[in-house]
All heavy atoms as TSV, in Angstrom:
chain	resi	resn	atom	element	x	y	z
A	1	MET	N	N	-128.004	-47.832	-83.718
A	1	MET	CA	C	-129.169	-48.213	-84.478
A	1	MET	C	C	-130.396	-47.631	-83.778
A	1	MET	O	O	-130.525	-47.730	-82.563
A	1	MET	CB	C	-129.239	-49.743	-84.536
A	1	MET	CG	C	-130.539	-50.287	-84.978
A	1	MET	SD	S	-130.735	-52.079	-85.011
A	1	MET	CE	C	-129.148	-52.737	-85.232
A	2	THR	N	N	-131.278	-47.060	-84.564
A	2	THR	CA	C	-132.513	-46.537	-83.985
A	2	THR	C	C	-133.466	-47.688	-83.688
A	2	THR	O	O	-133.321	-48.786	-84.251
A	2	THR	CB	C	-133.209	-45.553	-84.945
A	2	THR	OG1	O	-133.653	-46.276	-86.099
A	2	THR	CG2	C	-132.283	-44.404	-85.339
A	3	LEU	N	N	-134.424	-47.436	-82.828
A	3	LEU	CA	C	-135.414	-48.475	-82.513
A	3	LEU	C	C	-136.262	-48.798	-83.735
A	3	LEU	O	O	-136.653	-49.951	-83.932
A	3	LEU	CB	C	-136.288	-48.039	-81.345
A	3	LEU	CG	C	-135.584	-47.972	-79.996
A	3	LEU	CD1	C	-136.523	-47.422	-78.928
A	3	LEU	CD2	C	-135.084	-49.347	-79.587
A	4	GLU	N	N	-136.531	-47.807	-84.571
A	4	GLU	CA	C	-137.311	-48.055	-85.793
A	4	GLU	C	C	-136.543	-48.971	-86.746
A	4	GLU	O	O	-137.109	-49.879	-87.347
A	4	GLU	CB	C	-137.664	-46.739	-86.481
A	4	GLU	CG	C	-138.565	-46.902	-87.677
A	4	GLU	CD	C	-139.876	-47.616	-87.371
A	4	GLU	OE1	O	-140.446	-47.418	-86.287
A	4	GLU	OE2	O	-140.330	-48.401	-88.227
A	5	LYS	N	N	-135.248	-48.728	-86.885
A	5	LYS	CA	C	-134.417	-49.583	-87.742
A	5	LYS	C	C	-134.362	-51.001	-87.179
A	5	LYS	O	O	-134.452	-51.983	-87.920
A	5	LYS	CB	C	-133.008	-48.990	-87.867
A	5	LYS	CG	C	-132.081	-49.791	-88.739
A	5	LYS	CD	C	-132.552	-49.804	-90.173
A	5	LYS	CE	C	-131.563	-50.528	-91.058
A	5	LYS	NZ	N	-131.998	-50.626	-92.439
A	6	ALA	N	N	-134.243	-51.124	-85.861
A	6	ALA	CA	C	-134.232	-52.443	-85.226
A	6	ALA	C	C	-135.546	-53.165	-85.495
A	6	ALA	O	O	-135.557	-54.359	-85.805
A	6	ALA	CB	C	-133.997	-52.307	-83.722
A	7	ARG	N	N	-136.665	-52.442	-85.410
A	7	ARG	CA	C	-137.979	-53.045	-85.670
A	7	ARG	C	C	-138.065	-53.541	-87.120
A	7	ARG	O	O	-138.540	-54.634	-87.383
A	7	ARG	CB	C	-139.084	-52.042	-85.385
A	7	ARG	CG	C	-140.477	-52.596	-85.550
A	7	ARG	CD	C	-141.543	-51.596	-85.183
A	7	ARG	NE	N	-141.508	-51.228	-83.788
A	7	ARG	CZ	C	-142.062	-51.936	-82.806
A	7	ARG	NH1	N	-142.690	-53.055	-83.084
A	7	ARG	NH2	N	-142.002	-51.528	-81.563
A	8	GLN	N	N	-137.557	-52.743	-88.066
A	8	GLN	CA	C	-137.565	-53.154	-89.473
A	8	GLN	C	C	-136.734	-54.413	-89.690
A	8	GLN	O	O	-137.156	-55.343	-90.392
A	8	GLN	CB	C	-137.040	-52.027	-90.359
A	8	GLN	CG	C	-137.956	-50.846	-90.466
A	8	GLN	CD	C	-137.302	-49.690	-91.207
A	8	GLN	OE1	O	-136.109	-49.733	-91.556
A	8	GLN	NE2	N	-138.069	-48.644	-91.451
A	9	LEU	N	N	-135.553	-54.445	-89.088
A	9	LEU	CA	C	-134.693	-55.616	-89.230
A	9	LEU	C	C	-135.330	-56.857	-88.596
A	9	LEU	O	O	-135.254	-57.957	-89.150
A	9	LEU	CB	C	-133.323	-55.339	-88.605
A	9	LEU	CG	C	-132.471	-54.293	-89.319
A	9	LEU	CD1	C	-131.245	-53.958	-88.486
A	9	LEU	CD2	C	-132.071	-54.780	-90.699
A	10	LEU	N	N	-135.960	-56.671	-87.435
A	10	LEU	CA	C	-136.626	-57.793	-86.773
A	10	LEU	C	C	-137.816	-58.294	-87.590
A	10	LEU	O	O	-138.076	-59.496	-87.629
A	10	LEU	CB	C	-137.061	-57.406	-85.361
A	10	LEU	CG	C	-135.927	-57.298	-84.350
A	10	LEU	CD1	C	-136.413	-56.628	-83.076
A	10	LEU	CD2	C	-135.349	-58.671	-84.045
A	11	GLU	N	N	-138.540	-57.393	-88.240
A	11	GLU	CA	C	-139.653	-57.813	-89.089
A	11	GLU	C	C	-139.162	-58.722	-90.203
A	11	GLU	O	O	-139.823	-59.700	-90.557
A	11	GLU	CB	C	-140.372	-56.593	-89.658
A	11	GLU	CG	C	-141.226	-55.874	-88.645
A	11	GLU	CD	C	-141.798	-54.567	-89.156
A	11	GLU	OE1	O	-141.474	-54.149	-90.295
A	11	GLU	OE2	O	-142.564	-53.946	-88.394
A	12	THR	N	N	-137.992	-58.415	-90.753
A	12	THR	CA	C	-137.397	-59.268	-91.794
A	12	THR	C	C	-137.067	-60.642	-91.225
A	12	THR	O	O	-137.363	-61.670	-91.844
A	12	THR	CB	C	-136.133	-58.616	-92.370
A	12	THR	OG1	O	-136.474	-57.341	-92.907
A	12	THR	CG2	C	-135.510	-59.479	-93.446
A	13	GLN	N	N	-136.463	-60.680	-90.032
A	13	GLN	CA	C	-136.104	-61.953	-89.405
A	13	GLN	C	C	-137.355	-62.788	-89.141
A	13	GLN	O	O	-137.370	-63.994	-89.387
A	13	GLN	CB	C	-135.345	-61.716	-88.098
A	13	GLN	CG	C	-134.069	-60.925	-88.227
A	13	GLN	CD	C	-133.056	-61.568	-89.146
A	13	GLN	OE1	O	-132.849	-62.766	-89.110
A	13	GLN	NE2	N	-132.424	-60.770	-89.971
A	14	VAL	N	N	-138.412	-62.143	-88.660
A	14	VAL	CA	C	-139.664	-62.846	-88.349
A	14	VAL	C	C	-140.293	-63.392	-89.623
A	14	VAL	O	O	-140.801	-64.518	-89.639
A	14	VAL	CB	C	-140.632	-61.904	-87.601
A	14	VAL	CG1	C	-142.037	-62.471	-87.548
A	14	VAL	CG2	C	-140.118	-61.630	-86.194
A	15	SER	N	N	-140.254	-62.627	-90.705
A	15	SER	CA	C	-140.901	-63.068	-91.941
A	15	SER	C	C	-140.246	-64.327	-92.513
A	15	SER	O	O	-140.918	-65.151	-93.118
A	15	SER	CB	C	-140.897	-61.954	-92.977
A	15	SER	OG	O	-139.598	-61.705	-93.461
A	16	PHE	N	N	-138.946	-64.491	-92.301
A	16	PHE	CA	C	-138.256	-65.675	-92.797
A	16	PHE	C	C	-138.325	-66.854	-91.827
A	16	PHE	O	O	-138.358	-68.000	-92.247
A	16	PHE	CB	C	-136.793	-65.375	-93.119
A	16	PHE	CG	C	-136.615	-64.518	-94.335
A	16	PHE	CD1	C	-135.995	-63.295	-94.243
A	16	PHE	CD2	C	-137.067	-64.934	-95.575
A	16	PHE	CE1	C	-135.818	-62.500	-95.355
A	16	PHE	CE2	C	-136.902	-64.154	-96.701
A	16	PHE	CZ	C	-136.277	-62.925	-96.582
A	17	GLY	N	N	-138.307	-66.569	-90.517
A	17	GLY	CA	C	-138.344	-67.638	-89.517
A	17	GLY	C	C	-137.085	-68.497	-89.586
A	17	GLY	O	O	-136.143	-68.198	-90.296
A	18	GLY	N	N	-137.054	-69.572	-88.828
A	18	GLY	CA	C	-135.941	-70.504	-88.868
A	18	GLY	C	C	-134.826	-70.173	-87.895
A	18	GLY	O	O	-134.782	-69.102	-87.294
A	19	GLY	N	N	-133.908	-71.121	-87.756
A	19	GLY	CA	C	-132.830	-71.029	-86.787
A	19	GLY	C	C	-131.845	-69.910	-87.052
A	19	GLY	O	O	-131.408	-69.215	-86.132
A	20	TYR	N	N	-131.464	-69.722	-88.318
A	20	TYR	CA	C	-130.512	-68.664	-88.630
A	20	TYR	C	C	-131.118	-67.301	-88.339
A	20	TYR	O	O	-130.437	-66.397	-87.873
A	20	TYR	CB	C	-130.074	-68.726	-90.098
A	20	TYR	CG	C	-129.210	-69.917	-90.402
A	20	TYR	CD1	C	-129.642	-70.913	-91.260
A	20	TYR	CD2	C	-127.952	-70.039	-89.820
A	20	TYR	CE1	C	-128.852	-72.011	-91.541
A	20	TYR	CE2	C	-127.147	-71.140	-90.092
A	20	TYR	CZ	C	-127.607	-72.117	-90.953
A	20	TYR	OH	O	-126.826	-73.196	-91.235
A	21	ASN	N	N	-132.394	-67.145	-88.603
A	21	ASN	CA	C	-133.056	-65.875	-88.352
A	21	ASN	C	C	-133.248	-65.648	-86.860
A	21	ASN	O	O	-133.272	-64.514	-86.406
A	21	ASN	CB	C	-134.374	-65.806	-89.106
A	21	ASN	CG	C	-134.115	-65.858	-90.592
A	21	ASN	OD1	O	-134.137	-66.919	-91.182
A	21	ASN	ND2	N	-133.817	-64.730	-91.181
A	22	ARG	N	N	-133.357	-66.716	-86.094
A	22	ARG	CA	C	-133.413	-66.588	-84.637
A	22	ARG	C	C	-132.108	-65.981	-84.130
A	22	ARG	O	O	-132.109	-65.078	-83.304
A	22	ARG	CB	C	-133.644	-67.956	-83.991
A	22	ARG	CG	C	-133.662	-67.909	-82.482
A	22	ARG	CD	C	-133.891	-69.328	-81.922
A	22	ARG	NE	N	-134.090	-69.292	-80.506
A	22	ARG	CZ	C	-133.110	-69.413	-79.604
A	22	ARG	NH1	N	-131.867	-69.581	-79.994
A	22	ARG	NH2	N	-133.375	-69.371	-78.327
A	23	ASN	N	N	-130.995	-66.466	-84.660
A	23	ASN	CA	C	-129.698	-65.912	-84.258
A	23	ASN	C	C	-129.573	-64.449	-84.667
A	23	ASN	O	O	-129.040	-63.638	-83.914
A	23	ASN	CB	C	-128.558	-66.722	-84.865
A	23	ASN	CG	C	-128.435	-68.087	-84.242
A	23	ASN	OD1	O	-128.856	-68.298	-83.117
A	23	ASN	ND2	N	-127.879	-69.026	-84.984
A	24	GLY	N	N	-130.062	-64.101	-85.854
A	24	GLY	CA	C	-130.040	-62.715	-86.289
A	24	GLY	C	C	-130.875	-61.833	-85.377
A	24	GLY	O	O	-130.467	-60.720	-85.028
A	25	ALA	N	N	-132.051	-62.320	-84.983
A	25	ALA	CA	C	-132.921	-61.570	-84.072
A	25	ALA	C	C	-132.232	-61.369	-82.729
A	25	ALA	O	O	-132.318	-60.289	-82.137
A	25	ALA	CB	C	-134.254	-62.294	-83.892
A	26	LYS	N	N	-131.536	-62.382	-82.253
A	26	LYS	CA	C	-130.830	-62.263	-80.977
A	26	LYS	C	C	-129.739	-61.202	-81.056
A	26	LYS	O	O	-129.547	-60.423	-80.118
A	26	LYS	CB	C	-130.229	-63.612	-80.580
A	26	LYS	CG	C	-131.280	-64.626	-80.153
A	26	LYS	CD	C	-130.719	-66.010	-80.027
A	26	LYS	CE	C	-129.924	-66.188	-78.778
A	26	LYS	NZ	N	-129.517	-67.588	-78.564
A	27	LEU	N	N	-129.039	-61.127	-82.177
A	27	LEU	CA	C	-127.998	-60.114	-82.349
A	27	LEU	C	C	-128.594	-58.709	-82.366
A	27	LEU	O	O	-128.030	-57.774	-81.780
A	27	LEU	CB	C	-127.217	-60.368	-83.639
A	27	LEU	CG	C	-126.312	-61.595	-83.638
A	27	LEU	CD1	C	-125.745	-61.830	-85.038
A	27	LEU	CD2	C	-125.197	-61.435	-82.630
A	28	ILE	N	N	-129.733	-58.566	-83.019
A	28	ILE	CA	C	-130.400	-57.262	-83.071
A	28	ILE	C	C	-130.850	-56.848	-81.677
A	28	ILE	O	O	-130.638	-55.704	-81.258
A	28	ILE	CB	C	-131.581	-57.299	-84.057
A	28	ILE	CG1	C	-131.067	-57.523	-85.482
A	28	ILE	CG2	C	-132.413	-56.014	-83.965
A	28	ILE	CD1	C	-132.132	-57.927	-86.474
A	29	ILE	N	N	-131.453	-57.777	-80.933
A	29	ILE	CA	C	-131.910	-57.482	-79.573
A	29	ILE	C	C	-130.723	-57.116	-78.682
A	29	ILE	O	O	-130.800	-56.179	-77.877
A	29	ILE	CB	C	-132.706	-58.659	-78.981
A	29	ILE	CG1	C	-134.036	-58.815	-79.719
A	29	ILE	CG2	C	-132.925	-58.494	-77.485
A	29	ILE	CD1	C	-134.993	-57.650	-79.557
A	30	THR	N	N	-129.619	-57.807	-78.824
A	30	THR	CA	C	-128.419	-57.497	-78.044
A	30	THR	C	C	-127.943	-56.077	-78.333
A	30	THR	O	O	-127.566	-55.342	-77.421
A	30	THR	CB	C	-127.301	-58.515	-78.344
A	30	THR	OG1	O	-127.766	-59.816	-78.001
A	30	THR	CG2	C	-126.043	-58.204	-77.562
A	31	ASP	N	N	-127.983	-55.681	-79.595
A	31	ASP	CA	C	-127.586	-54.325	-79.970
A	31	ASP	C	C	-128.553	-53.296	-79.382
A	31	ASP	O	O	-128.119	-52.241	-78.913
A	31	ASP	CB	C	-127.542	-54.210	-81.491
A	31	ASP	CG	C	-126.793	-52.987	-81.960
A	31	ASP	OD1	O	-125.766	-52.640	-81.337
A	31	ASP	OD2	O	-127.230	-52.383	-82.951
A	32	VAL	N	N	-129.845	-53.595	-79.390
A	32	VAL	CA	C	-130.836	-52.685	-78.800
A	32	VAL	C	C	-130.582	-52.533	-77.306
A	32	VAL	O	O	-130.635	-51.418	-76.768
A	32	VAL	CB	C	-132.274	-53.183	-79.073
A	32	VAL	CG1	C	-133.296	-52.406	-78.248
A	32	VAL	CG2	C	-132.607	-53.071	-80.551
A	33	ILE	N	N	-130.271	-53.626	-76.625
A	33	ILE	CA	C	-129.976	-53.560	-75.188
A	33	ILE	C	C	-128.780	-52.654	-74.941
A	33	ILE	O	O	-128.793	-51.810	-74.036
A	33	ILE	CB	C	-129.731	-54.967	-74.605
A	33	ILE	CG1	C	-131.030	-55.774	-74.600
A	33	ILE	CG2	C	-129.144	-54.882	-73.195
A	33	ILE	CD1	C	-130.836	-57.252	-74.282
A	34	ARG	N	N	-127.749	-52.810	-75.740
A	34	ARG	CA	C	-126.530	-52.025	-75.569
A	34	ARG	C	C	-126.797	-50.528	-75.782
A	34	ARG	O	O	-126.299	-49.689	-75.038
A	34	ARG	CB	C	-125.466	-52.503	-76.555
A	34	ARG	CG	C	-124.112	-51.882	-76.343
A	34	ARG	CD	C	-123.023	-52.420	-77.260
A	34	ARG	NE	N	-123.196	-53.791	-77.680
A	34	ARG	CZ	C	-123.455	-54.168	-78.956
A	34	ARG	NH1	N	-123.564	-53.275	-79.903
A	34	ARG	NH2	N	-123.592	-55.436	-79.269
A	35	GLU	N	N	-127.606	-50.189	-76.785
A	35	GLU	CA	C	-127.801	-48.777	-77.120
A	35	GLU	C	C	-128.975	-48.119	-76.407
A	35	GLU	O	O	-128.934	-46.920	-76.142
A	35	GLU	CB	C	-127.988	-48.638	-78.627
A	35	GLU	CG	C	-126.729	-48.935	-79.396
A	35	GLU	CD	C	-126.845	-48.590	-80.867
A	35	GLU	OE1	O	-127.569	-47.642	-81.212
A	35	GLU	OE2	O	-126.208	-49.290	-81.665
A	36	HIS	N	N	-130.035	-48.893	-76.117
A	36	HIS	CA	C	-131.266	-48.289	-75.600
A	36	HIS	C	C	-131.721	-48.859	-74.261
A	36	HIS	O	O	-132.672	-48.352	-73.681
A	36	HIS	CB	C	-132.395	-48.440	-76.618
A	36	HIS	CG	C	-132.081	-47.801	-77.934
A	36	HIS	ND1	N	-132.145	-46.437	-78.136
A	36	HIS	CD2	C	-131.686	-48.340	-79.111
A	36	HIS	CE1	C	-131.811	-46.166	-79.394
A	36	HIS	NE2	N	-131.522	-47.297	-80.001
A	37	GLY	N	N	-131.097	-49.947	-73.816
A	37	GLY	CA	C	-131.447	-50.528	-72.531
A	37	GLY	C	C	-132.395	-51.716	-72.634
A	37	GLY	O	O	-133.017	-51.958	-73.667
A	38	GLN	N	N	-132.482	-52.442	-71.524
A	38	GLN	CA	C	-133.276	-53.663	-71.459
A	38	GLN	C	C	-134.766	-53.398	-71.664
A	38	GLN	O	O	-135.460	-54.177	-72.294
A	38	GLN	CB	C	-133.054	-54.353	-70.106
A	38	GLN	CG	C	-133.717	-55.705	-69.998
A	38	GLN	CD	C	-133.061	-56.750	-70.875
A	38	GLN	OE1	O	-131.841	-56.861	-70.885
A	38	GLN	NE2	N	-133.847	-57.512	-71.601
A	39	GLU	N	N	-135.254	-52.274	-71.141
A	39	GLU	CA	C	-136.686	-51.973	-71.257
A	39	GLU	C	C	-137.120	-51.826	-72.717
A	39	GLU	O	O	-138.170	-52.328	-73.120
A	39	GLU	CB	C	-137.014	-50.705	-70.476
A	39	GLU	CG	C	-138.499	-50.432	-70.372
A	39	GLU	CD	C	-138.775	-49.252	-69.468
A	39	GLU	OE1	O	-138.167	-49.165	-68.384
A	39	GLU	OE2	O	-139.599	-48.421	-69.869
A	40	ALA	N	N	-136.311	-51.152	-73.518
A	40	ALA	CA	C	-136.633	-50.987	-74.943
A	40	ALA	C	C	-136.603	-52.335	-75.648
A	40	ALA	O	O	-137.461	-52.624	-76.494
A	40	ALA	CB	C	-135.644	-50.024	-75.592
A	41	ALA	N	N	-135.636	-53.175	-75.306
A	41	ALA	CA	C	-135.548	-54.504	-75.907
A	41	ALA	C	C	-136.746	-55.363	-75.508
A	41	ALA	O	O	-137.327	-56.052	-76.352
A	41	ALA	CB	C	-134.250	-55.189	-75.491
A	42	ASP	N	N	-137.130	-55.294	-74.239
A	42	ASP	CA	C	-138.288	-56.070	-73.779
A	42	ASP	C	C	-139.554	-55.647	-74.505
A	42	ASP	O	O	-140.400	-56.478	-74.844
A	42	ASP	CB	C	-138.478	-55.909	-72.272
A	42	ASP	CG	C	-137.395	-56.598	-71.473
A	42	ASP	OD1	O	-136.612	-57.382	-72.045
A	42	ASP	OD2	O	-137.319	-56.334	-70.255
A	43	ARG	N	N	-139.698	-54.347	-74.747
A	43	ARG	CA	C	-140.865	-53.841	-75.471
A	43	ARG	C	C	-140.906	-54.420	-76.891
A	43	ARG	O	O	-141.957	-54.852	-77.368
A	43	ARG	CB	C	-140.833	-52.320	-75.499
A	43	ARG	CG	C	-142.121	-51.682	-75.917
A	43	ARG	CD	C	-142.140	-50.154	-75.771
A	43	ARG	NE	N	-141.393	-49.652	-74.638
A	43	ARG	CZ	C	-140.273	-48.924	-74.725
A	43	ARG	NH1	N	-139.761	-48.619	-75.894
A	43	ARG	NH2	N	-139.659	-48.499	-73.642
A	44	LEU	N	N	-139.752	-54.442	-77.566
A	44	LEU	CA	C	-139.692	-55.021	-78.908
A	44	LEU	C	C	-140.008	-56.511	-78.882
A	44	LEU	O	O	-140.721	-57.016	-79.747
A	44	LEU	CB	C	-138.299	-54.806	-79.518
A	44	LEU	CG	C	-138.017	-53.465	-80.148
A	44	LEU	CD1	C	-136.555	-53.385	-80.566
A	44	LEU	CD2	C	-138.911	-53.233	-81.341
A	45	ILE	N	N	-139.476	-57.208	-77.893
A	45	ILE	CA	C	-139.714	-58.647	-77.781
A	45	ILE	C	C	-141.206	-58.922	-77.629
A	45	ILE	O	O	-141.767	-59.798	-78.300
A	45	ILE	CB	C	-138.918	-59.244	-76.597
A	45	ILE	CG1	C	-137.417	-59.213	-76.907
A	45	ILE	CG2	C	-139.384	-60.660	-76.288
A	45	ILE	CD1	C	-136.522	-59.507	-75.716
A	46	ARG	N	N	-141.868	-58.154	-76.760
A	46	ARG	CA	C	-143.311	-58.361	-76.546
A	46	ARG	C	C	-144.123	-57.934	-77.764
A	46	ARG	O	O	-145.022	-58.648	-78.197
A	46	ARG	CB	C	-143.769	-57.615	-75.306
A	46	ARG	CG	C	-143.406	-58.311	-74.010
A	46	ARG	CD	C	-144.115	-57.714	-72.815
A	46	ARG	NE	N	-143.663	-56.367	-72.484
A	46	ARG	CZ	C	-142.555	-56.093	-71.802
A	46	ARG	NH1	N	-141.787	-57.061	-71.377
A	46	ARG	NH2	N	-142.222	-54.844	-71.541
A	47	ASP	N	N	-143.810	-56.765	-78.314
A	47	ASP	CA	C	-144.576	-56.246	-79.451
A	47	ASP	C	C	-144.500	-57.167	-80.663
A	47	ASP	O	O	-145.480	-57.332	-81.390
A	47	ASP	CB	C	-144.077	-54.858	-79.861
A	47	ASP	CG	C	-144.422	-53.774	-78.863
A	47	ASP	OD1	O	-145.217	-54.041	-77.930
A	47	ASP	OD2	O	-143.882	-52.654	-79.006
A	48	MET	N	N	-143.341	-57.762	-80.876
A	48	MET	CA	C	-143.147	-58.588	-82.065
A	48	MET	C	C	-143.294	-60.082	-81.780
A	48	MET	O	O	-143.035	-60.896	-82.650
A	48	MET	CB	C	-141.787	-58.280	-82.672
A	48	MET	CG	C	-141.663	-56.800	-83.025
A	48	MET	SD	S	-140.283	-56.456	-84.069
A	48	MET	CE	C	-140.870	-57.164	-85.583
A	49	ARG	N	N	-143.671	-60.403	-80.539
A	49	ARG	CA	C	-143.890	-61.789	-80.110
A	49	ARG	C	C	-142.650	-62.672	-80.340
A	49	ARG	O	O	-142.753	-63.829	-80.717
A	49	ARG	CB	C	-145.091	-62.402	-80.816
A	49	ARG	CG	C	-146.376	-61.670	-80.588
A	49	ARG	CD	C	-147.513	-62.268	-81.354
A	49	ARG	NE	N	-146.981	-62.884	-82.565
A	49	ARG	CZ	C	-147.565	-63.862	-83.231
A	49	ARG	NH1	N	-148.700	-64.316	-82.863
A	49	ARG	NH2	N	-147.021	-64.383	-84.311
A	50	LEU	N	N	-141.463	-62.107	-80.099
A	50	LEU	CA	C	-140.233	-62.867	-80.294
A	50	LEU	C	C	-140.114	-63.990	-79.279
A	50	LEU	O	O	-139.418	-64.981	-79.528
A	50	LEU	CB	C	-139.018	-61.943	-80.221
A	50	LEU	CG	C	-138.951	-60.842	-81.277
A	50	LEU	CD1	C	-137.722	-59.979	-81.073
A	50	LEU	CD2	C	-138.984	-61.417	-82.677
A	51	ASP	N	N	-140.798	-63.858	-78.143
A	51	ASP	CA	C	-140.798	-64.938	-77.161
A	51	ASP	C	C	-141.506	-66.165	-77.722
A	51	ASP	O	O	-141.040	-67.284	-77.555
A	51	ASP	CB	C	-141.429	-64.488	-75.842
A	51	ASP	CG	C	-142.807	-63.856	-76.011
A	51	ASP	OD1	O	-143.175	-63.476	-77.145
A	51	ASP	OD2	O	-143.512	-63.736	-75.000
A	52	GLN	N	N	-142.590	-65.973	-78.432
A	52	GLN	CA	C	-143.335	-67.092	-79.007
A	52	GLN	C	C	-142.675	-67.628	-80.268
A	52	GLN	O	O	-142.658	-68.837	-80.505
A	52	GLN	CB	C	-144.759	-66.659	-79.336
A	52	GLN	CG	C	-145.565	-66.275	-78.126
A	52	GLN	CD	C	-146.881	-65.618	-78.499
A	52	GLN	OE1	O	-147.190	-65.464	-79.677
A	52	GLN	NE2	N	-147.642	-65.220	-77.495
A	53	LEU	N	N	-142.143	-66.726	-81.089
A	53	LEU	CA	C	-141.585	-67.136	-82.377
A	53	LEU	C	C	-140.182	-67.724	-82.271
A	53	LEU	O	O	-139.859	-68.705	-82.943
A	53	LEU	CB	C	-141.564	-65.937	-83.334
A	53	LEU	CG	C	-142.942	-65.357	-83.668
A	53	LEU	CD1	C	-142.776	-64.028	-84.402
A	53	LEU	CD2	C	-143.728	-66.331	-84.502
A	54	PHE	N	N	-139.335	-67.104	-81.442
A	54	PHE	CA	C	-137.932	-67.509	-81.366
A	54	PHE	C	C	-137.486	-67.933	-79.972
A	54	PHE	O	O	-136.327	-68.300	-79.793
A	54	PHE	CB	C	-137.021	-66.366	-81.841
A	54	PHE	CG	C	-137.156	-66.027	-83.301
A	54	PHE	CD1	C	-137.317	-64.715	-83.707
A	54	PHE	CD2	C	-137.104	-67.007	-84.277
A	54	PHE	CE1	C	-137.429	-64.389	-85.048
A	54	PHE	CE2	C	-137.214	-66.699	-85.616
A	54	PHE	CZ	C	-137.380	-65.383	-86.010
A	55	GLY	N	N	-138.357	-67.831	-78.979
A	55	GLY	CA	C	-137.982	-68.210	-77.622
A	55	GLY	C	C	-137.109	-67.186	-76.925
A	55	GLY	O	O	-136.445	-67.501	-75.945
A	56	ILE	N	N	-137.102	-65.949	-77.411
A	56	ILE	CA	C	-136.331	-64.874	-76.777
A	56	ILE	C	C	-137.215	-64.262	-75.710
A	56	ILE	O	O	-138.249	-63.675	-76.010
A	56	ILE	CB	C	-135.909	-63.811	-77.806
A	56	ILE	CG1	C	-135.054	-64.455	-78.906
A	56	ILE	CG2	C	-135.153	-62.671	-77.137
A	56	ILE	CD1	C	-134.749	-63.522	-80.077
A	57	GLN	N	N	-136.830	-64.397	-74.461
A	57	GLN	CA	C	-137.666	-63.970	-73.334
A	57	GLN	C	C	-137.333	-62.547	-72.889
A	57	GLN	O	O	-136.169	-62.173	-72.828
A	57	GLN	CB	C	-137.472	-64.926	-72.141
A	57	GLN	CG	C	-137.902	-66.354	-72.430
A	57	GLN	CD	C	-139.364	-66.446	-72.811
A	57	GLN	OE1	O	-140.209	-65.801	-72.216
A	57	GLN	NE2	N	-139.663	-67.254	-73.805
A	58	PRO	N	N	-138.366	-61.766	-72.556
A	58	PRO	CA	C	-138.125	-60.433	-71.994
A	58	PRO	C	C	-137.354	-60.536	-70.687
A	58	PRO	O	O	-137.515	-61.501	-69.937
A	58	PRO	CB	C	-139.523	-59.869	-71.747
A	58	PRO	CG	C	-140.442	-60.699	-72.580
A	58	PRO	CD	C	-139.795	-62.040	-72.709
A	59	GLY	N	N	-136.519	-59.563	-70.414
A	59	GLY	CA	C	-135.768	-59.531	-69.165
A	59	GLY	C	C	-134.472	-60.304	-69.195
A	59	GLY	O	O	-133.761	-60.373	-68.197
A	60	THR	N	N	-134.147	-60.897	-70.341
A	60	THR	CA	C	-132.905	-61.648	-70.441
A	60	THR	C	C	-132.067	-61.088	-71.589
A	60	THR	O	O	-132.595	-60.493	-72.515
A	60	THR	CB	C	-133.155	-63.147	-70.715
A	60	THR	OG1	O	-133.837	-63.280	-71.960
A	60	THR	CG2	C	-133.965	-63.775	-69.617
A	61	THR	N	N	-130.785	-61.298	-71.513
A	61	THR	CA	C	-129.903	-60.955	-72.616
A	61	THR	C	C	-129.693	-62.209	-73.458
A	61	THR	O	O	-129.234	-63.224	-72.929
A	61	THR	CB	C	-128.543	-60.457	-72.084
A	61	THR	OG1	O	-128.778	-59.341	-71.227
A	61	THR	CG2	C	-127.639	-60.049	-73.207
A	62	PRO	N	N	-130.068	-62.151	-74.737
A	62	PRO	CA	C	-129.966	-63.361	-75.587
A	62	PRO	C	C	-128.542	-63.846	-75.754
A	62	PRO	O	O	-127.604	-63.183	-75.668
A	62	PRO	CB	C	-130.534	-62.912	-76.925
A	62	PRO	CG	C	-131.131	-61.584	-76.729
A	62	PRO	CD	C	-130.645	-61.038	-75.458
């Protein structure tokens, strides 16, 4: 998955909010870590404020 595709998918998860979407966001972040590394995932987490919205913290694997 490209980082742009991951960003698009995460935007969808953020727009809906809720517990199920939190799990979806965690799966997307896990895939980004696997393909692009922790630094790319941390950048997405910070840029999209996933730490505030879903409690996904930079530097950790969800």
